[in-house]
KEMIMAR-652313 format. One line per 2 residues: number of its first residue (from 1); their letters; for each residue z, y, x of N, C-alpha, C, O. Coordinates in steps of 0.1 Angstrom, whole numbers, plus 2048, in hexadecimal, padded with zeros to 3 digits. Layout:
BEGIN
NUM	a	Z Y X Z Y X Z Y X Z Y X | ...
***
This chain:
BEGIN
1	mk	4C1 3FC 7E4 4BB 3EE 7E5 4B5 3EB 7F3 4B7 3E1 7FA | 4AD 3F6 7F8 4A7 3F3 805 4B1 3F2 810 4AF 3EB 819
3	kv	4BC 3F9 80E 4C7 3F9 818 4CE 3EB 818 4D1 3E6 823 | 4D0 3E5 80C 4D6 3D8 80B 4CC 3CE 811 4D1 3C5 819
5	lk	4BF 3CF 80F 4B6 3C6 815 4B5 3C7 824 4B3 3BD 82B | 4B6 3D3 829 4B6 3D6 837 4C2 3D0 83D 4C1 3C9 847
7	if	4CE 3D1 837 4DA 3CB 83D 4D9 3BC 83D 4DD 3B6 846 | 4D4 3B7 832 4D2 3A8 831 4C9 3A3 83B 4CB 399 842
9	gi	4BE 3AA 83D 4B5 3A6 848 4BA 3A6 856 4B8 39E 85E | 4C3 3B1 859 4CA 3B2 865 4D3 3A6 867 4D4 3A0 872
11	ll	4DB 3A3 85D 4E5 398 85D 4DE 38B 860 4E2 382 868 | 4D2 389 858 4CA 37D 859 4C5 37B 868 4C5 370 86D
13	gi	4C1 386 86D 4BB 387 87A 4C6 383 885 4C4 37B 88E | 4D2 388 883 4DE 384 88B 4E0 375 88B 4E2 36F 895
15	vv	4E0 370 87E 4E4 361 87D 4D9 359 884 4DD 350 88A | 4CC 35D 882 4C1 355 889 4C3 356 898 4C1 34C 89F
17	vl	4C6 362 89D 4C8 363 8AB 4D4 35A 8B0 4D4 354 8BB | 4DF 35A 8A9 4EB 352 8AC 4E7 343 8AC 4EB 33C 8B4
19	iv	4DF 33F 8A2 4DB 331 8A2 4D2 32E 8AD 4D5 324 8B4 | 4C9 336 8B0 4BF 333 8BC 4C7 332 8C8 4C6 32A 8D1
21	ag	4D1 33C 8C9 4D9 33D 8D6 4E2 330 8D7 4E3 32A 8E2 | 4E7 32C 8CB 4EF 320 8CC 4E8 314 8D0 4EC 30D 8D9
23	va	4DC 312 8CA 4D4 307 8CD 4CF 307 8DC 4CF 2FD 8E3 | 4CC 313 8E1 4C8 314 8EF 4D4 311 8F8 4D2 30A 902
25	fv	4E0 315 8F4 4EB 312 8FC 4EE 303 8FD 4F0 2FE 908 | 4ED 2FC 8F2 4EF 2EE 8F2 4E4 2E7 8FA 4E7 2DE 903
27	mf	4D8 2EB 8F8 4CC 2E4 8FF 4CE 2E5 90E 4CB 2DC 915 | 4D2 2F2 912 4D2 2F4 921 4DF 2F1 927 4E0 2F0 934
29	sf	4EA 2F0 920 4F7 2EE 926 4FB 2E0 925 504 2DC 92C | 4F6 2D8 91C 4F9 2CA 91B 4ED 2C1 91C 4E2 2C5 91A
31	pn	4EF 2B5 920 4FC 2AE 922 504 2B2 92E 4FE 2B7 937 | 511 2AE 92D 51A 2B2 938 518 2A7 943 51F 29D 944
33	ae	50D 2A9 94B 509 29F 954 50B 2A2 963 508 2AD 967 | 512 299 969 512 29A 978 507 292 97E 501 28A 977
35	pa	503 295 98A 4F8 28E 990 4FC 27F 991 508 27B 991 | 4F1 277 990 4F4 268 991 4FA 265 99E 4F7 26B 9A8
37	pd	504 25D 99F 50B 259 9AC 501 253 9B6 4F8 24C 9B2 | 504 256 9C3 4FC 250 9CD 502 242 9CF 50C 240 9D5
39	lt	4FB 238 9C9 501 22A 9C8 4F6 220 9CB 4EB 221 9C6 | 4FA 217 9D5 4F2 20B 9D7 4FB 1FF 9D6 504 1FD 9DD
41	ie	4F8 1F6 9CC 500 1EB 9CA 4FD 1DF 9D2 4F2 1DA 9D2 | 507 1DA 9D9 504 1CE 9E1 507 1C1 9D9 513 1BD 9D7
43	as	4FD 1BC 9D4 4FE 1B1 9CA 502 1A4 9D1 4FC 1A1 9DB | 50A 19D 9CC 50F 190 9D1 50D 186 9C5 50D 18A 9BA
45	pe	50C 179 9C8 50C 16F 9BD 517 171 9B3 516 170 9A7 | 523 174 9B9 52F 175 9B0 52E 182 9A7 532 181 99B
47	li	529 18D 9AD 528 199 9A5 51E 197 99A 520 19C 98F | 512 191 99E 508 18F 994 50C 185 988 509 187 97D
49	ah	514 17B 98C 519 172 982 522 179 978 522 177 96C | 52A 182 97E 534 189 976 52D 193 96D 530 195 961
51	ge	523 199 972 51A 1A3 96A 513 19B 95F 511 1A1 954 | 50F 18F 962 508 187 957 512 185 94C 50E 186 940
53	yl	51E 181 94F 528 17F 944 52B 18B 93D 52B 18B 930 | 52D 197 943 530 1A3 93C 524 1A7 933 526 1AC 928
55	tn	518 1A6 939 50C 1AB 932 50A 1A3 925 506 1A8 91A | 50B 195 927 508 18C 91B 513 18B 911 511 188 905
57	nv	520 18B 916 52B 187 90D 536 191 90B 53E 18E 902 | 536 19C 912 540 1A6 910 53A 1B4 90B 53C 1B8 900
59	sl	532 1BA 914 52C 1C7 911 520 1C5 908 51C 1CE 901 | 51A 1B9 908 50F 1B5 8FF 503 1BE 8FF 4FE 1C2 8F5
61	cf	4FF 1C1 90B 4F3 1CA 90D 4E7 1C4 905 4DF 1CC 8FF | 4E6 1B8 906 4D9 1B2 900 4D9 1B2 8F1 4CE 1B0 8EB
63	vc	4E4 1B3 8EB 4E5 1B3 8DC 4DC 1BE 8D7 4D6 1BD 8CC | 4DC 1CA 8DE 4D4 1D5 8DB 4C7 1D5 8E2 4BC 1D9 8DC
65	hs	4C7 1D1 8EF 4BA 1D3 8F7 4B1 1C7 8F6 4AA 1C4 900 | 4B2 1C0 8EC 4A9 1B4 8E9 4A5 1B3 8DB 4AA 1BA 8D2
67	ei	49A 1AB 8D8 497 1A9 8CA 4A1 1A0 8C4 4A7 197 8CB | 4A4 1A1 8B6 4AE 199 8B0 4A6 193 8A4 49C 198 89F
69	nr	4AB 187 8A0 4A6 180 894 4AE 182 888 4B9 17D 886 | 4A8 18B 880 4B0 190 874 4AF 185 868 4B5 188 85E
71	dl	4A8 17A 86B 4A8 16F 861 4B3 165 863 4B5 15B 85B | 4BB 167 86E 4C5 15D 870 4D3 164 86F 4D4 170 871
73	fa	4DD 15D 86C 4EB 162 86B 4EF 169 878 4ED 163 883 | 4F5 174 877 4FA 17C 883 4EF 181 88C 4F1 185 897
75	ep	4E3 181 887 4D7 187 88E 4D8 184 89D 4DA 18D 8A5 | 4D6 178 8A2 4D6 174 8B0 4CA 17A 8B7 4C0 17E 8B2
77	iv	4CC 17B 8C5 4C1 180 8CD 4B6 176 8CE 4B9 16A 8D0 | 4AA 17B 8CD 49E 172 8CF 49D 16E 8DE 49B 176 8E7
79	sg	49E 162 8E0 49D 15C 8EE 490 161 8F5 485 15F 8EF | 491 166 901 486 16A 909 483 179 908 47A 17F 90F
81	te	48B 180 8FF 489 18F 8FE 495 197 905 495 1A3 904 | 49E 190 90B 4AA 197 910 4A6 1A2 919 4A0 1A0 924
83	gq	4AB 1AE 915 4A9 1BA 91D 49D 1C2 91B 49C 1CD 921 | 494 1BC 913 486 1C4 913 487 1CF 909 47D 1D7 909
85	gr	492 1D1 901 493 1DC 8F9 48D 1D9 8EB 487 1CF 8E8 | 490 1E3 8E1 48A 1E3 8D4 48B 1F0 8CD 492 1F9 8D1
87	df	483 1F1 8C3 484 1FC 8B9 490 1F8 8B1 490 1EE 8AA | 49A 200 8B1 4A7 1FC 8AC 4A7 1FA 89D 4AB 1EF 899
89	fg	4A3 204 896 4A3 202 887 495 201 881 494 1FD 876 | 48B 204 889 47D 204 884 47C 210 87B 484 219 87C
91	nn	471 210 873 46E 21B 86A 476 21B 85D 477 225 856 | 47C 20E 85A 482 20D 84E 491 211 84F 49A 208 84F
93	sn	494 21E 851 4A2 221 853 4A3 230 84E 499 238 84F | 4AF 234 849 4B2 241 846 4B8 249 851 4BB 255 84F
95	fp	4B8 243 85D 4BD 249 868 4B5 256 86C 4A9 255 86C | 4BC 261 86F 4B4 26D 872 4AE 26E 880 4B3 275 888
97	gr	4A4 266 881 49D 265 88E 499 257 890 499 24E 887 | 494 253 89D 490 246 8A0 498 242 8AD 499 249 8B7
99	lf	49F 236 8AD 4A6 231 8B8 49F 225 8BF 49B 21C 8B8 | 49E 226 8CC 499 21C 8D3 4A2 217 8DE 4A7 21F 8E6
101	ar	4A5 20A 8DF 4AD 204 8E9 4A2 201 8F4 49A 1F8 8F2 | 4A3 208 8FF 498 207 909 499 1FA 911 4A4 1F4 912
103	ni	48F 1F7 918 48D 1EC 921 496 1EE 92D 496 1F8 934 | 4A0 1E4 92E 4A9 1E5 93A 4A7 1D9 944 4AF 1D7 94D
105	tp	49B 1D3 943 497 1CA 94E 491 1D3 959 48F 1DF 957 | 48E 1CD 965 488 1D5 96F 47B 1DC 96B 477 1E6 971
107	ag	474 1D7 961 468 1DF 95C 46B 1EC 956 463 1F5 955 | 478 1ED 951 47C 1F9 94B 484 202 953 483 20E 952
109	ig	48D 1FD 95B 497 205 963 494 202 972 49D 205 97B | 48A 1FB 976 487 1F8 983 487 204 98D 48B 203 998
111	ew	483 20F 988 481 21C 990 48E 224 98F 490 22E 996 | 497 220 987 4A5 227 987 4AD 223 993 4AD 217 996
113	sd	4B4 22B 998 4BD 228 9A3 4CA 222 99D 4CD 223 991 | 4D1 21A 9A6 4DE 215 9A1 4E7 21F 99A 4ED 21D 990
115	ge	4E7 22B 9A1 4F0 236 99C 4EB 23A 98E 4F3 23D 986 | 4DE 23B 98C 4D9 240 97F 4DC 236 974 4DE 23A 969
117	vf	4DB 229 977 4DF 21F 96D 4EE 220 96A 4F2 21F 95F | 4F6 222 975 504 223 974 508 22F 96B 510 22D 962
119	ra	502 23A 96D 504 246 965 500 244 956 507 248 94D | 4F5 23D 954 4F1 23A 946 4FB 232 93E 4FE 234 933
121	it	500 228 946 509 21F 93F 517 226 93C 51D 223 932 | 51C 22E 946 529 234 944 52A 242 93F 534 246 939
123	ag	51F 249 940 51F 257 93C 515 25A 931 515 265 92B | 50B 251 92F 502 254 924 4F7 25D 928 4F2 265 91F
125	ia	4F3 25D 935 4E9 266 939 4DD 25E 940 4DF 257 949 | 4D1 260 93A 4C6 259 940 4C0 25E 94D 4C5 268 952
127	kd	4B7 257 953 4B2 25B 960 4AD 269 960 4AF 270 96A | 4A7 26E 955 4A2 27B 954 4AC 285 951 4A8 291 94F
129	ge	4B8 282 950 4C3 28B 94D 4C5 28E 93F 4CE 296 93B | 4BE 287 936 4BF 289 928 4CA 27F 922 4CC 274 928
131	pl	4D1 283 917 4DB 27B 912 4D6 26F 90A 4CC 26F 904 | 4DE 264 90B 4DC 258 903 4E3 259 8F6 4EF 25D 8F6
133	fp	4DD 255 8EB 4E5 255 8DF 4EF 24A 8DF 4ED 23F 8E4 | 4FC 24E 8DB 507 245 8DD 507 238 8D4 511 231 8D4
135	im	4FC 234 8CE 4FB 227 8C9 4FB 21E 8D5 4FF 212 8D4 | 4F6 223 8E1 4F8 21D 8EE 507 220 8F1 50B 22B 8F3
137	py	510 216 8F1 51E 219 8F0 524 21D 8FE 52E 217 903 | 51F 227 904 524 22C 911 532 233 90F 539 234 919
139	ts	535 237 902 542 23C 900 54D 231 901 559 233 904 | 549 224 900 551 219 902 550 215 911 55A 212 917
141	yr	544 215 916 542 210 924 548 219 92E 54A 215 93A | 54B 226 92A 551 22E 934 560 22A 937 566 230 940
143	hm	565 221 92F 572 21B 933 571 20F 93C 57C 209 93F | 565 20B 940 563 200 949 566 204 957 562 20F 95C
145	ss	56C 1FB 95F 56D 1FE 96D 560 1FF 974 556 1F9 96F | 55F 206 97F 553 207 986 54E 1FA 98B 542 1F7 98C
147	dd	557 1F1 98F 553 1E4 994 54C 1DB 989 542 1D4 98C | 551 1DC 97D 54A 1D5 972 53D 1DB 96F 533 1D4 96C
149	vk	53C 1E9 96F 52F 1EF 96D 525 1EA 978 519 1E7 974 | 529 1EA 984 520 1E6 98F 51C 1D8 98D 511 1D4 991
151	ai	525 1CF 989 521 1C1 986 516 1C0 97B 50D 1B7 97D | 516 1C9 971 50C 1C9 967 4FF 1CD 96C 4F5 1C6 969
153	ia	4FF 1D7 975 4F3 1DC 97B 4ED 1D2 984 4E1 1D0 984 | 4F6 1CB 98C 4F1 1C1 995 4EA 1B6 98E 4E0 1B1 992
155	yl	4EF 1B2 982 4E9 1A8 97A 4DC 1AC 974 4D3 1A5 973 | 4DC 1B9 96F 4D0 1BE 969 4C4 1BD 972 4B8 1BB 96E
157	rt	4C7 1C0 97F 4BD 1C0 989 4B6 1B2 98B 4AB 1B1 990 | 4BD 1A7 987 4B8 19A 989 4AF 195 97D 4A9 18A 97E
159	lp	4AE 19D 972 4A7 199 967 498 199 96A 493 1A1 972 | 490 190 964 482 190 965 47D 19D 95F 481 1A1 954
161	ak	473 1A3 965 46D 1AF 95F 465 1AC 953 45D 1A3 953 | 467 1B2 948 461 1AF 93B 45B 1BD 935 462 1C7 935
163	eg	450 1BC 930 44A 1C7 929 452 1C9 91C 455 1BF 915 | 455 1D5 919 45E 1D7 90D 45E 1E6 908 454 1ED 90B
165	es	467 1E9 901 469 1F7 8FB 46C 201 906 476 200 90D | 464 20C 906 465 216 911 467 224 90B 469 22D 913
167	rk	467 225 8FE 469 232 8F8 477 237 8F8 480 22F 8F7 | 478 244 8F8 485 24A 8F7 489 24C 8E8 47F 24E 8E0
169	se	496 24C 8E5 499 24F 8D7 496 25D 8D3 496 266 8DB | 493 25F 8C6 48F 26C 8C0 49A 26F 8B6 49B 267 8AC
171	ln	4A1 27A 8B8 4AA 27E 8AE 4A7 28B 8A7 4A2 295 8AD | 4AA 28C 89A 4A7 297 892 4B2 2A2 895 4BD 29F 899
173	fp	4AF 2AE 891 4B8 2B9 891 4C2 2B7 886 4BD 2B3 87B | 4CF 2B9 887 4D6 2BE 893 4DB 2B3 89C 4E2 2B5 8A5
175	ln	4D8 2A6 898 4DE 29B 89F 4DA 29B 8AE 4E2 296 8B6 | 4CE 2A0 8B1 4C9 2A1 8BE 4D3 2AA 8C6 4D5 2A7 8D2
177	lv	4D9 2B4 8C0 4E2 2BD 8C8 4F0 2B7 8C9 4F6 2B7 8D3 | 4F4 2B0 8BE 501 2A9 8BF 501 29F 8CA 50B 29E 8D2
179	ar	4F6 297 8CB 4F6 28D 8D6 4F6 293 8E4 4FC 28C 8EC | 4F2 29E 8E6 4F3 2A5 8F3 501 2A8 8F7 504 2A8 903
181	mi	50A 2A9 8EE 518 2AD 8F1 521 2A2 8F3 52D 2A4 8F5 | 51D 296 8F2 525 28A 8F2 527 285 900 532 281 904
183	pk	51D 284 909 51F 27E 916 529 287 91E 52A 293 91C | 530 280 926 539 287 930 53A 27E 93D 538 272 93C
185	py	53D 285 948 53E 27E 955 548 272 954 552 272 94D | 544 268 95C 54C 25B 95C 558 25E 966 557 265 970
187	ee	564 258 962 570 259 96A 574 24A 96D 574 242 965 | 577 248 97A 57A 23A 97E 585 234 975 58F 23A 971
189	qt	582 228 971 58C 220 969 592 215 970 58C 20F 978 | 59F 212 96C 5A6 206 973 5A5 1FB 969 5A8 1FC 95D
191	kp	5A1 1EF 96F 5A0 1E3 966 5AD 1DC 968 5B1 1D8 973 | 5B5 1DA 95D 5C1 1D3 95D 5C0 1C4 963 5B6 1BE 961
193	aa	5CA 1BF 968 5CA 1B1 96C 5CA 1A9 960 5D0 1AC 956 | 5C3 19D 961 5C1 194 956 5CF 18E 952 5D1 189 947
195	sd	5D9 18E 95B 5E7 189 958 5EE 192 94F 5F7 18E 948 | 5EA 1A0 94E 5F0 1A8 944 5E7 1A7 938 5DE 1AF 936
197	si	5EA 19E 930 5E1 19A 925 5DE 1A6 91B 5D3 1A8 917 | 5E8 1AD 917 5E6 1B8 90E 5DD 1C3 913 5D4 1C8 90D
199	ay	5E1 1C7 91F 5D9 1D2 926 5CB 1CD 929 5C1 1D5 927 | 5C9 1C1 92D 5BC 1BC 930 5B4 1BA 923 5A8 1BB 923
201	gk	5BB 1B6 918 5B4 1B5 90B 5AF 1C2 906 5A5 1C3 900 | 5B8 1CC 908 5B4 1DA 904 5A7 1DE 90B 59E 1E4 905
203	yl	5A7 1DB 918 59B 1DE 921 58E 1D8 91C 584 1DE 91A | 590 1CB 919 584 1C3 914 580 1C8 906 574 1CA 903
205	tr	589 1CC 8FE 586 1D0 8F0 57F 1DE 8F1 575 1E0 8EA | 583 1E6 8FB 57C 1F3 8FC 56E 1F1 901 565 1F7 8FB
207	ia	56B 1E9 90C 55E 1E8 911 555 1DF 909 549 1DE 90A | 55B 1D8 8FF 553 1D0 8F6 550 1D8 8E9 549 1D4 8E0
209	ac	556 1E4 8E9 554 1ED 8DE 558 1E8 8D0 552 1EB 8C6 | 562 1E0 8D1 568 1DB 8C3 56C 1E6 8BA 569 1E6 8AE
211	hs	573 1F0 8C0 577 1FB 8B8 56C 203 8B1 56E 208 8A6 | 560 204 8B8 555 20B 8B2 550 205 8A5 54D 20D 89C
213	ch	54F 1F8 8A4 54B 1F3 897 557 1F1 88E 555 1F2 882 | 563 1ED 892 56E 1EA 889 576 1F5 886 582 1F3 881
215	tq	571 202 888 579 20D 884 56F 216 87B 564 219 880 | 573 21A 870 56B 222 867 56A 230 86C 573 235 871
217	hd	55E 236 86B 55C 244 86F 558 24D 864 552 248 85A | 55A 259 865 556 263 85B 548 267 85C 540 261 865
219	sq	543 270 854 535 274 854 531 27B 861 525 27C 865 | 53C 280 869 539 286 875 53A 27D 881 538 282 88C
221	gn	53C 270 87F 53D 266 889 54B 266 890 54C 260 89B | 554 26B 889 562 26B 890 56A 260 888 56A 25E 87C
223	pv	572 259 890 57A 24E 88A 584 254 87F 58A 25E 881 | 584 24D 874 58E 251 869 59B 24E 86E 59E 243 872
225	pg	5A4 258 86E 5B2 256 873 5B9 24B 86B 5B7 249 85F | 5C1 243 873 5C9 238 86D 5C0 22C 86A 5C5 222 863
227	ne	5B3 22B 86F 5AB 220 86B 5A7 218 877 59D 211 877 | 5AD 21A 883 5A8 213 88F 5A9 204 88D 5B4 1FF 88B
229	fa	59E 1FD 88F 59C 1EF 88E 59E 1EA 87F 59E 1DE 87D | 59F 1F3 876 5A1 1EF 868 594 1EC 860 595 1E9 854
231	gg	588 1ED 867 57C 1E9 861 577 1F3 856 57C 1FE 854 | 56C 1EF 850 566 1F8 845 55B 200 84A 555 207 842
233	ep	557 1FF 857 54C 207 85B 53F 200 855 53D 1F4 856 | 537 209 84E 52B 203 848 51F 202 851 51C 20A 859
235	fp	517 1F7 84F 50B 1F5 857 500 1F2 84D 4FF 1E7 848 | 4F7 1FC 84A 4ED 1FA 840 4E2 1F0 845 4DD 1F2 850
237	ek	4DF 1E6 83D 4D5 1DC 840 4CC 1DB 834 4CF 1E0 829 | 4C1 1D5 836 4B7 1D3 82B 4BE 1CB 820 4BB 1CD 814
239	ag	4C7 1C1 823 4CC 1BA 819 4D7 1C0 812 4DB 1BC 807 | 4DD 1CB 818 4E8 1D3 811 4F1 1D9 81C 4EC 1DC 827
241	ii	4FD 1DC 818 507 1E3 821 511 1D8 826 518 1D2 81E | 511 1D7 834 51A 1CE 83B 525 1D7 83F 523 1E2 845
243	rs	532 1D3 83E 53D 1DA 843 546 1D2 84C 548 1C6 84A | 54B 1D8 857 552 1D1 861 560 1CD 85C 566 1D4 853
245	an	566 1C3 861 572 1BD 85C 57E 1C4 862 57E 1CA 86D | 589 1C3 85B 596 1C8 85F 59B 1BE 86A 59D 1B2 866
247	it	59D 1C2 876 5A2 1B9 881 5B0 1BE 886 5B4 1BB 891 | 5B7 1C7 87E 5C5 1CA 880 5CE 1BD 87D 5C9 1B4 876
249	pd	5DA 1BE 882 5E3 1B2 87E 5E9 1B2 870 5F3 1AB 86E | 5E3 1B9 867 5E8 1B9 859 5E6 1AA 854 5DB 1A5 855
251	pe	5F0 1A4 84E 5F0 196 84A 5E7 194 83D 5E3 189 83A | 5E6 19E 835 5DF 19D 829 5D0 1A0 82A 5C8 19A 823
253	tg	5CD 1AB 831 5BF 1AF 831 5B9 1AF 83F 5AD 1B2 840 | 5C1 1AC 849 5BC 1AC 857 5BC 19D 85C 5B9 194 855
255	ig	5C0 19C 869 5C0 190 870 5CF 18C 874 5D1 184 87D | 5D9 192 86D 5E6 18F 870 5EB 181 86F 5F4 17C 876
257	nw	5E4 179 866 5E8 16B 865 5E0 162 86E 5E2 155 86D | 5D7 167 876 5CF 15F 87F 5D7 15B 88C 5DD 164 892
259	sk	5D7 14F 88F 5DD 14A 89C 5D3 14E 8A7 5C7 150 8A5 | 5D9 14E 8B3 5CF 150 8BF 5C5 145 8C0 5B9 148 8C3
261	dy	5C9 138 8BE 5BF 12E 8BE 5B4 130 8B4 5A8 12E 8B7 | 5B9 134 8A8 5AE 135 89E 5A4 141 8A1 598 141 89F
263	fi	5AB 14C 8A6 5A2 158 8AB 598 153 8B5 58C 157 8B4 | 59C 14C 8BF 593 147 8C9 588 13F 8C3 57C 141 8C6
265	er	58D 134 8BB 583 12B 8B6 579 133 8AC 56D 12F 8AC | 57D 13D 8A6 574 144 89D 569 149 8A4 55E 14A 89F
267	fk	56A 14D 8B1 55F 151 8B9 558 145 8C0 54B 144 8C0 | 55F 13C 8C5 559 130 8CD 551 127 8C5 549 120 8CA
269	ty	554 127 8B7 54C 11E 8AE 53D 121 8AE 535 119 8AB | 53A 12E 8B2 52C 132 8B2 525 12D 8BF 519 130 8C0
271	qk	52B 127 8C7 525 120 8D3 520 113 8CF 517 10D 8D6 | 524 10D 8C4 520 100 8C0 511 100 8BD 50D 109 8B6
273	pe	50A 0F6 8C1 4FB 0F5 8BE 4F8 0F7 8AF 4EE 0FE 8AC | 500 0F0 8A6 4FC 0F1 898 4FF 0FF 893 4FB 102 887
275	mq	505 108 89A 508 115 896 4FE 120 89B 4FE 12C 897 | 4F5 11B 8A3 4EC 125 8AA 4E1 12A 8A1 4DC 135 8A4
277	ei	4DD 123 897 4D2 128 88F 4D5 126 880 4CF 11D 87A | 4DD 12E 87B 4E1 12D 86D 4D8 136 865 4D8 143 867
279	pm	4D0 131 85D 4C6 13A 855 4CE 142 84A 4D7 13D 843 | 4C9 14E 849 4CF 156 83E 4CA 150 830 4BF 14D 82E
281	re	4D4 14E 828 4D1 148 81B 4D9 14F 810 4E3 156 813 | 4D6 14C 804 4DD 152 7F9 4EC 14E 7F9 4EF 142 7FB
283	gl	4F5 157 7F7 503 154 7F7 50A 156 805 516 156 806 | 501 157 810 507 159 81D 506 168 821 4FB 16D 822
285	np	511 16E 821 511 17C 824 50D 180 833 512 179 83C | 504 189 835 4FF 18C 842 50A 193 84B 514 198 846
287	tv	508 193 857 512 19A 860 50B 19F 86C 501 19A 870 | 510 1AA 872 50A 1B0 87E 513 1AD 889 510 1B2 894
289	mp	51E 1A6 887 527 1A2 891 520 198 89B 51C 18E 897 | 51F 19C 8A8 518 194 8B1 51F 187 8B6 522 186 8C1
291	wy	521 17E 8AC 52A 172 8AF 525 16A 8BB 52C 166 8C4 | 518 168 8BB 512 15F 8C5 514 165 8D3 517 15D 8DC
293	af	513 172 8D5 515 177 8E3 524 176 8E6 527 172 8F1 | 52D 17A 8DD 53B 17A 8E0 540 16C 8E2 54A 16A 8E9
295	sg	53A 162 8DC 53E 154 8DD 53E 14F 8EC 545 145 8EF | 537 156 8F4 537 152 902 542 158 90A 543 155 916
297	mt	54A 160 904 556 165 90C 55F 15A 90E 560 150 907 | 567 15B 919 570 150 91D 57C 150 913 57F 15A 90D
299	ed	582 145 912 58E 144 908 599 14D 90D 5A1 153 905 | 59B 14F 91A 5A5 158 920 5A3 166 91B 5AC 16D 917
301	dl	595 16A 91C 592 178 919 593 17A 909 598 185 905 | 58F 170 901 591 172 8F3 5A0 172 8F0 5A4 17A 8E7
303	ga	5A7 16A 8F6 5B6 16A 8F4 5BC 177 8F8 5C6 17C 8F1 | 5B8 17E 902 5BD 18B 906 5BA 195 8FB 5C2 19E 8F8
305	iy	5AE 194 8F5 5AA 19E 8EA 5B3 19C 8DF 5B9 1A5 8D9 | 5B5 18F 8DC 5BE 18C 8D1 5CD 192 8D3 5D2 198 8CA
307	dy	5D2 190 8E0 5DF 195 8E2 5DF 1A5 8E0 5E9 1AB 8DB | 5D5 1AC 8E4 5D5 1BA 8E3 5D4 1BE 8D5 5DC 1C7 8D0
309	lr	5CB 1B7 8CD 5CA 1BB 8BF 5D7 1B9 8B7 5D9 1C0 8AD | 5DF 1B0 8BC 5EC 1AE 8B5 5F6 1BA 8B7 600 1BB 8B0
311	tv	5F2 1C3 8C0 5FB 1CE 8C3 5F6 1DB 8BC 5FE 1E5 8BD | 5EA 1DB 8B6 5E6 1E7 8AF 5ED 1E9 8A2 5F2 1DF 89C
313	pa	5EE 1F4 89C 5F4 1F6 88F 5ED 1EE 884 5E1 1EE 883 | 5F5 1E7 87C 5F0 1DF 871 5EC 1E9 866 5F3 1F2 862
315	vs	5E0 1E7 861 5DA 1F1 856 5D7 1E8 84A 5CF 1DF 84B | 5DD 1EB 83F 5D9 1E4 833 5CD 1EA 82C 5CE 1F4 826
317	kr	5C2 1E3 82E 5B5 1E9 829 5AB 1DC 826 5A6 1D6 82F | 5A9 1DA 81A 5A1 1CF 816 593 1D4 816 58F 1DE 811
319	ie	58A 1CC 81D 57C 1CF 81F 573 1C7 817 573 1BB 817 | 56A 1CE 80F 55E 1C7 809 554 1C6 814 54D 1CF 817
321	kf	553 1BA 81A 54A 1B8 825 53C 1BA 823 534 1BD 82C | 538 1B7 817 529 1B8 815 526 1BC 806 52C 1B6 7FD
323	tp	51D 1C6 805 518 1CA 7F8 50A 1C8 7F8 502 1CF 7FF | 504 1BF 7F0 4F5 1BC 7EF 4ED 1CA 7EB 4F3 1D3 7E5
325	ad	4E2 1CA 7EF 4D9 1D6 7EE 4D8 1D9 7DF 4D7 1E5 7DC | 4D8 1D0 7D6 4D6 1D3 7C8 4E3 1D7 7C1 4E3 1D8 7B5
327	ek	4EE 1D8 7C9 4FB 1DC 7C3 500 1E9 7CA 50A 1EE 7C6 | 4F8 1EE 7D4 4FC 1FA 7DB 4FD 206 7D2 500 212 7D6
***
């Protein structure tokens, strides 16, 4: 019996050593970070204007880095809070940790170099060399051309400095280790010509992270095979579970019967003044789709996204878009 216990103790000790060694390896070897590029952006009015468009209507930086009004349909940004950051879920969440979308006005990143901001957007590495949790969609932004990234940075530099959220996200074990292994160095991307509608639409779809929300993921965060753009990704909210829509060209369960004009108007309708402040009320299903921000995209860009989505495989998948909390 003593011999068995001794062997067990030795094996247990080996396991503990291996675990400690593994944790130490991940902590000291990751993230896979290169030094921030030596970069100084020469801002022009044209570059700033392009960055303003990308920030507000394509990459949607402010949708996360601002306060939102959860009492209105589609949770619009609270005017005047753009870029100041927020406590992402608050204390009322089952998320294993606390997520903070930090201040990206000059009050928050004013001491970051242009290269450090560039690295954060494209590689997911903060100024201090620590990884950003990929709810910040750098895994999508890494597909952005360097010129578009520079335009966003140039615009962010023009924001008024605002006091706001400065805390770093706190992740529980083992998620803190997983997050360290996701960042990777940025590789230069080519932006297709707008005249190549399908390729350009694919580019816009990537940097707008459409696939991230409209593709269901497994418990490990990996896309479920065969479900690209087919919806069903759950978003827990206080009101219940919201699920993303199927946007493949399936005619029965997706958007296969939508015309390009209807697709564009579906977005542009949220620019109308009467659509700006729709109160949540009984019978109106909530949504986390940022309709108001995307409504500012140009019709040409929305049309390019439509053209690209028509080329993805059609998936027959009917989605229950909302399950109230009392039915979960």
